[in-house]
N, C-alpha and C positions, 0 to 999 in steps of 0.2 A: 422628557421619559423618551428611551427609545422606541421607535416602531419596529414595524417586524422585520423590514426590511436592513435594520440598523442591528437585531436581533443576531436574525440571521446571517449577515455577512461576521459579526462577530463569532459566531459559531465555526463558521468556517475556517477562519483563521485560526481559533485555537484546536481545533482536528488538524491544520494545517502546522501548527507547532507540533505537535502529542506526534504527528507525522515524520517529523523531521528529525525529530531525537529519537524515535525506533529508528528510524533509517540511518543515524548515526553513530547509534549503540555497537559498539562492537562483537555484544554478547547476541545480540540478532543476527548480525551479519555474518558470526561462526556455526549459530545453531542451524540457517538458514543454509546453508555451505555443507553442514554436517548430513543435517538429514538428505535434503538431495545428493548426497553420496551415499547414504544407507540404500535410499529409494533405486538407485542406480544399481550399486552392487546387488542388491536384494532381486532386482528386477534380472540380472546376470545370473545371477545362481539357482533360477528356477529352472524345475526339467526342461529341457526341448519344447514336448506339446504343450504344456501350460501358456498359450498366447494370453488368456483371458488373465491372468497373474500376472505376467510383464507387460501386458496394456496398463492394467490398473495403478502399478508400480511409476509407470512412465507419465502417467494422466496425475499422479500424485506430482513427478516431479514439476510438470504444466502450472497445476495450483498452486506451487510454491513462488516459483517465476512469477505469478498473474499476483501473488497476495504483494510482492517487493514493488511490481509496476503500478498495482494499484496504491500503495504508499506515496510513492512518486509522486504520481497526479494529482493524490489529495494535498501533495505538498505544496507543489505548482500552484495549485488553483487557490490557495490563501495567498500567495504574493499578486494574484487578481485583486481577489477578495479587499485587501488591506487600499489598492488603490480606490477601490472600488470607495469604500467606508471611507476615505479621505476625500474620495467629489461628494459625497452623500454631507459629510461633515463639512464642507466649503458651499453647501448647495447647489452644488454642479450635477445631483444625481438625485433626482426625485425616488 
């Protein structure tokens, strides 16, 4: 029966696989690029005096980039979890 550590590692590995699948998806990449372009175009089209509106759209672009970075970190952490799971199965990790 798997212990809590093994369950957690397997969940991290599964999340990593899913993050890798999303990042490799052409649709995801296209959507993120289109959304970023839309936000930038909208920010540039706002009236000169609408600093708050421009700020919000530019913050939205930051969030879009943050989502991609976060998925990348999840994908990478899965590699470490795979190594830890192997060590756990080999009795080298408690």
